[in-house]
C-alpha beads as a LAMMPS data file, in Angstrom:
LAMMPS data file: protein, C-alpha beads

246 atoms
245 bonds

1 atom types
1 bond types

-500.0 500.0 xlo xhi
-500.0 500.0 ylo yhi
-500.0 500.0 zlo zhi

Masses

1 110.0

Atoms # bond

1 1 1 -378.809 162.831 247.146
2 1 1 -380.818 162.319 250.338
3 1 1 -380.490 165.112 252.885
4 1 1 -382.198 166.040 256.141
5 1 1 -381.870 169.767 256.815
6 1 1 -382.076 170.631 260.523
7 1 1 -383.547 173.961 261.655
8 1 1 -382.063 176.349 264.233
9 1 1 -380.940 174.169 267.178
10 1 1 -379.826 176.961 269.539
11 1 1 -378.243 174.582 272.032
12 1 1 -381.285 172.282 272.273
13 1 1 -379.210 169.110 272.264
14 1 1 -381.901 166.829 273.683
15 1 1 -384.374 167.735 270.946
16 1 1 -381.659 167.344 268.301
17 1 1 -380.969 163.774 269.431
18 1 1 -384.695 162.983 269.513
19 1 1 -385.249 164.421 266.029
20 1 1 -382.349 162.562 264.438
21 1 1 -383.530 159.284 265.934
22 1 1 -387.040 159.963 264.595
23 1 1 -385.434 160.489 261.170
24 1 1 -383.800 157.064 261.420
25 1 1 -380.269 158.084 262.419
26 1 1 -378.291 155.871 264.749
27 1 1 -375.969 157.414 267.318
28 1 1 -372.666 155.662 266.877
29 1 1 -369.477 157.098 268.344
30 1 1 -371.407 160.158 269.616
31 1 1 -372.671 161.304 266.197
32 1 1 -375.849 160.581 264.197
33 1 1 -375.254 158.332 261.169
34 1 1 -378.057 157.085 258.907
35 1 1 -377.868 153.391 257.930
36 1 1 -379.226 154.177 254.454
37 1 1 -376.645 156.872 253.782
38 1 1 -378.780 159.982 254.315
39 1 1 -376.811 162.997 255.562
40 1 1 -377.590 165.971 257.770
41 1 1 -377.310 169.623 256.804
42 1 1 -377.527 172.474 259.311
43 1 1 -379.137 175.818 258.620
44 1 1 -377.004 177.621 261.230
45 1 1 -377.547 179.002 264.739
46 1 1 -376.269 175.897 266.490
47 1 1 -375.782 177.778 269.756
48 1 1 -377.145 180.404 272.174
49 1 1 -380.182 180.555 274.445
50 1 1 -380.496 176.763 274.836
51 1 1 -378.904 174.654 277.579
52 1 1 -376.221 172.637 275.755
53 1 1 -374.554 174.686 273.021
54 1 1 -371.081 173.222 273.560
55 1 1 -372.346 169.674 273.007
56 1 1 -373.966 170.752 269.737
57 1 1 -370.728 172.405 268.568
58 1 1 -368.731 169.256 269.281
59 1 1 -371.187 166.981 267.461
60 1 1 -371.501 169.145 264.351
61 1 1 -367.734 169.638 264.175
62 1 1 -367.126 165.910 264.361
63 1 1 -369.858 165.104 261.846
64 1 1 -368.878 167.778 259.292
65 1 1 -365.139 168.265 259.770
66 1 1 -363.872 164.861 260.905
67 1 1 -366.280 162.312 259.450
68 1 1 -367.294 164.352 256.356
69 1 1 -370.859 163.132 256.800
70 1 1 -372.752 166.396 257.107
71 1 1 -373.036 169.967 255.854
72 1 1 -373.156 173.245 257.744
73 1 1 -373.583 176.922 256.947
74 1 1 -373.449 179.627 259.614
75 1 1 -376.198 181.755 261.090
76 1 1 -375.971 185.188 262.678
77 1 1 -375.486 183.652 266.139
78 1 1 -372.661 181.513 264.717
79 1 1 -371.070 184.638 263.278
80 1 1 -371.228 186.421 266.625
81 1 1 -369.769 183.457 268.510
82 1 1 -366.986 183.214 265.927
83 1 1 -366.116 186.867 266.493
84 1 1 -366.194 186.296 270.262
85 1 1 -363.770 183.382 269.918
86 1 1 -361.454 185.570 267.834
87 1 1 -361.346 188.052 270.712
88 1 1 -363.348 190.732 268.934
89 1 1 -365.481 193.122 270.937
90 1 1 -369.035 191.741 270.891
91 1 1 -371.921 192.171 273.314
92 1 1 -372.667 188.958 275.191
93 1 1 -376.422 189.472 274.885
94 1 1 -379.365 188.036 272.903
95 1 1 -378.423 184.492 273.879
96 1 1 -374.648 184.575 273.492
97 1 1 -374.366 184.902 277.275
98 1 1 -375.613 181.321 277.724
99 1 1 -372.955 179.887 275.404
100 1 1 -370.251 182.031 277.000
101 1 1 -371.290 180.844 280.473
102 1 1 -370.981 177.205 279.352
103 1 1 -367.656 177.969 277.711
104 1 1 -366.219 179.772 280.737
105 1 1 -367.204 176.864 283.001
106 1 1 -364.905 174.543 281.046
107 1 1 -361.304 173.849 282.013
108 1 1 -358.753 175.887 280.004
109 1 1 -357.758 172.899 277.855
110 1 1 -361.386 172.166 276.992
111 1 1 -362.047 175.835 276.243
112 1 1 -359.149 175.858 273.808
113 1 1 -360.461 172.715 272.123
114 1 1 -363.999 174.093 271.695
115 1 1 -362.650 177.410 270.431
116 1 1 -360.475 175.678 267.835
117 1 1 -363.237 173.319 266.750
118 1 1 -365.841 176.007 266.211
119 1 1 -363.377 178.389 264.563
120 1 1 -362.309 175.686 262.084
121 1 1 -365.902 174.709 261.403
122 1 1 -366.908 178.309 260.765
123 1 1 -363.912 179.184 258.593
124 1 1 -364.217 175.997 256.527
125 1 1 -367.909 176.396 255.781
126 1 1 -369.547 178.248 252.880
127 1 1 -371.793 181.246 253.435
128 1 1 -374.664 179.075 252.182
129 1 1 -374.913 175.529 250.881
130 1 1 -375.523 174.560 247.260
131 1 1 -376.377 170.861 247.308
132 1 1 -377.593 168.283 244.778
133 1 1 -375.965 170.109 241.865
134 1 1 -377.449 173.406 243.028
135 1 1 -381.049 172.207 243.170
136 1 1 -381.112 172.584 246.969
137 1 1 -379.936 175.800 248.648
138 1 1 -379.558 176.021 252.432
139 1 1 -379.089 179.576 253.694
140 1 1 -379.608 180.669 257.288
141 1 1 -382.010 183.569 256.718
142 1 1 -382.720 182.761 253.065
143 1 1 -381.348 184.156 249.835
144 1 1 -382.697 185.986 246.817
145 1 1 -382.563 184.133 243.523
146 1 1 -380.255 186.707 241.925
147 1 1 -377.841 186.424 244.886
148 1 1 -377.192 182.695 244.422
149 1 1 -373.553 182.259 243.412
150 1 1 -372.452 185.505 245.067
151 1 1 -370.674 185.946 248.416
152 1 1 -370.187 189.724 248.611
153 1 1 -371.026 191.840 251.665
154 1 1 -374.605 192.522 250.598
155 1 1 -375.280 188.798 250.151
156 1 1 -373.570 187.992 253.458
157 1 1 -375.826 190.437 255.308
158 1 1 -378.922 188.982 253.629
159 1 1 -377.976 185.360 254.340
160 1 1 -377.160 186.000 258.003
161 1 1 -379.860 188.531 258.927
162 1 1 -382.544 188.403 256.235
163 1 1 -383.829 191.199 254.022
164 1 1 -383.411 193.929 256.628
165 1 1 -384.697 197.469 256.071
166 1 1 -382.379 199.250 258.506
167 1 1 -385.273 199.957 260.884
168 1 1 -385.858 198.234 264.215
169 1 1 -388.925 196.787 265.903
170 1 1 -389.947 197.897 269.423
171 1 1 -388.103 194.869 270.883
172 1 1 -384.883 195.902 269.165
173 1 1 -384.953 193.259 266.421
174 1 1 -384.452 194.439 262.838
175 1 1 -387.425 194.971 260.549
176 1 1 -387.239 192.399 257.747
177 1 1 -389.000 192.210 254.406
178 1 1 -390.762 188.960 253.505
179 1 1 -388.364 188.032 250.684
180 1 1 -389.909 184.567 250.175
181 1 1 -393.071 186.135 248.754
182 1 1 -391.052 187.284 245.747
183 1 1 -389.087 184.094 245.115
184 1 1 -390.089 182.366 241.866
185 1 1 -387.071 180.098 241.296
186 1 1 -387.076 176.352 240.709
187 1 1 -384.364 175.628 243.281
188 1 1 -385.530 174.765 246.784
189 1 1 -384.385 177.271 249.404
190 1 1 -384.389 175.991 252.984
191 1 1 -383.833 178.557 255.722
192 1 1 -384.558 179.449 259.340
193 1 1 -383.697 182.518 261.435
194 1 1 -387.276 183.751 261.926
195 1 1 -389.263 181.555 264.365
196 1 1 -392.628 180.393 263.017
197 1 1 -395.106 178.041 264.698
198 1 1 -395.267 175.695 261.707
199 1 1 -392.869 175.171 258.769
200 1 1 -393.721 177.908 256.261
201 1 1 -393.733 176.987 252.583
202 1 1 -394.042 179.663 249.897
203 1 1 -393.259 178.528 246.357
204 1 1 -390.009 176.572 246.558
205 1 1 -388.948 178.091 249.885
206 1 1 -389.420 176.692 253.380
207 1 1 -388.686 178.223 256.777
208 1 1 -387.908 175.407 259.221
209 1 1 -387.095 177.501 262.308
210 1 1 -390.063 176.398 264.390
211 1 1 -388.705 178.026 267.541
212 1 1 -387.383 175.054 269.482
213 1 1 -385.529 177.248 271.959
214 1 1 -388.757 179.235 272.555
215 1 1 -390.842 176.165 273.342
216 1 1 -391.975 175.345 269.808
217 1 1 -390.529 172.426 267.842
218 1 1 -387.288 171.357 266.218
219 1 1 -387.934 170.646 262.546
220 1 1 -386.117 168.883 259.720
221 1 1 -386.810 169.119 255.990
222 1 1 -386.368 165.811 254.170
223 1 1 -385.020 166.126 250.642
224 1 1 -385.869 165.018 247.954
225 1 1 -389.089 163.826 249.646
226 1 1 -390.012 167.471 250.438
227 1 1 -391.448 166.446 253.807
228 1 1 -391.002 167.897 257.276
229 1 1 -390.468 165.997 260.524
230 1 1 -390.670 167.723 263.911
231 1 1 -390.276 166.952 267.605
232 1 1 -391.661 169.072 270.473
233 1 1 -389.429 171.318 272.529
234 1 1 -388.713 170.808 276.208
235 1 1 -388.213 174.554 276.669
236 1 1 -390.716 177.042 278.091
237 1 1 -393.113 178.411 275.447
238 1 1 -392.695 182.127 274.651
239 1 1 -395.549 183.249 272.392
240 1 1 -394.145 186.663 271.476
241 1 1 -391.010 185.180 269.921
242 1 1 -392.948 183.681 267.016
243 1 1 -393.492 185.672 263.837
244 1 1 -396.958 185.727 262.326
245 1 1 -397.441 186.592 258.676
246 1 1 -400.437 188.265 257.074

Bonds

1 1 1 2
2 1 2 3
3 1 3 4
4 1 4 5
5 1 5 6
6 1 6 7
7 1 7 8
8 1 8 9
9 1 9 10
10 1 10 11
11 1 11 12
12 1 12 13
13 1 13 14
14 1 14 15
15 1 15 16
16 1 16 17
17 1 17 18
18 1 18 19
19 1 19 20
20 1 20 21
21 1 21 22
22 1 22 23
23 1 23 24
24 1 24 25
25 1 25 26
26 1 26 27
27 1 27 28
28 1 28 29
29 1 29 30
30 1 30 31
31 1 31 32
32 1 32 33
33 1 33 34
34 1 34 35
35 1 35 36
36 1 36 37
37 1 37 38
38 1 38 39
39 1 39 40
40 1 40 41
41 1 41 42
42 1 42 43
43 1 43 44
44 1 44 45
45 1 45 46
46 1 46 47
47 1 47 48
48 1 48 49
49 1 49 50
50 1 50 51
51 1 51 52
52 1 52 53
53 1 53 54
54 1 54 55
55 1 55 56
56 1 56 57
57 1 57 58
58 1 58 59
59 1 59 60
60 1 60 61
61 1 61 62
62 1 62 63
63 1 63 64
64 1 64 65
65 1 65 66
66 1 66 67
67 1 67 68
68 1 68 69
69 1 69 70
70 1 70 71
71 1 71 72
72 1 72 73
73 1 73 74
74 1 74 75
75 1 75 76
76 1 76 77
77 1 77 78
78 1 78 79
79 1 79 80
80 1 80 81
81 1 81 82
82 1 82 83
83 1 83 84
84 1 84 85
85 1 85 86
86 1 86 87
87 1 87 88
88 1 88 89
89 1 89 90
90 1 90 91
91 1 91 92
92 1 92 93
93 1 93 94
94 1 94 95
95 1 95 96
96 1 96 97
97 1 97 98
98 1 98 99
99 1 99 100
100 1 100 101
101 1 101 102
102 1 102 103
103 1 103 104
104 1 104 105
105 1 105 106
106 1 106 107
107 1 107 108
108 1 108 109
109 1 109 110
110 1 110 111
111 1 111 112
112 1 112 113
113 1 113 114
114 1 114 115
115 1 115 116
116 1 116 117
117 1 117 118
118 1 118 119
119 1 119 120
120 1 120 121
121 1 121 122
122 1 122 123
123 1 123 124
124 1 124 125
125 1 125 126
126 1 126 127
127 1 127 128
128 1 128 129
129 1 129 130
130 1 130 131
131 1 131 132
132 1 132 133
133 1 133 134
134 1 134 135
135 1 135 136
136 1 136 137
137 1 137 138
138 1 138 139
139 1 139 140
140 1 140 141
141 1 141 142
142 1 142 143
143 1 143 144
144 1 144 145
145 1 145 146
146 1 146 147
147 1 147 148
148 1 148 149
149 1 149 150
150 1 150 151
151 1 151 152
152 1 152 153
153 1 153 154
154 1 154 155
155 1 155 156
156 1 156 157
157 1 157 158
158 1 158 159
159 1 159 160
160 1 160 161
161 1 161 162
162 1 162 163
163 1 163 164
164 1 164 165
165 1 165 166
166 1 166 167
167 1 167 168
168 1 168 169
169 1 169 170
170 1 170 171
171 1 171 172
172 1 172 173
173 1 173 174
174 1 174 175
175 1 175 176
176 1 176 177
177 1 177 178
178 1 178 179
179 1 179 180
180 1 180 181
181 1 181 182
182 1 182 183
183 1 183 184
184 1 184 185
185 1 185 186
186 1 186 187
187 1 187 188
188 1 188 189
189 1 189 190
190 1 190 191
191 1 191 192
192 1 192 193
193 1 193 194
194 1 194 195
195 1 195 196
196 1 196 197
197 1 197 198
198 1 198 199
199 1 199 200
200 1 200 201
201 1 201 202
202 1 202 203
203 1 203 204
204 1 204 205
205 1 205 206
206 1 206 207
207 1 207 208
208 1 208 209
209 1 209 210
210 1 210 211
211 1 211 212
212 1 212 213
213 1 213 214
214 1 214 215
215 1 215 216
216 1 216 217
217 1 217 218
218 1 218 219
219 1 219 220
220 1 220 221
221 1 221 222
222 1 222 223
223 1 223 224
224 1 224 225
225 1 225 226
226 1 226 227
227 1 227 228
228 1 228 229
229 1 229 230
230 1 230 231
231 1 231 232
232 1 232 233
233 1 233 234
234 1 234 235
235 1 235 236
236 1 236 237
237 1 237 238
238 1 238 239
239 1 239 240
240 1 240 241
241 1 241 242
242 1 242 243
243 1 243 244
244 1 244 245
245 1 245 246
């Protein structure tokens, strides 16, 4: 099984197209298809903060739901957008406001179409992906080894938000433990959620959120080659958004 896992896109459509072309995908009928049969998997957070979230939704829906030539699991921003589309009370902050502005600018018929597409994509997708007979796990914020196979509330919180302590940082973001330091499993775990300047490998875990929407890079993890491929962001660089580890 040959898979290219794409890090947090956050509406950076231009970089997504550039990265897939660099990986050898050809854009046919508005979606990236690899001539050698490789498939894309998405680590979540397709939308928010970037300029073209709606385009990204439409492409991933078509690729995963219609053509059955890709895999997707949701991130915390996906979860929030899903709840917004359901009419739940959510704060349109921390990037959701950009997606909502795009959405509200659409004609009513187009809004209904995007809402239905994303809702179906979200509801049809697993909390995390178990690919290649379970040897490759894709989970938005990561997953502990003993959580693999579970989908209860505790696991859902971990997968969407990371190993949170319940405390908050000065900027309002949750304090998270570095769970990857304790992972000793043989399965590869590919995740994002926490922006890092370079792909971060610890044991058989890799964080591929290289902060495209904050001016870093958009990164893919090639499996089973265990290689990364990145393209530079067109967005303004925001140093403080990147996490540094001791």
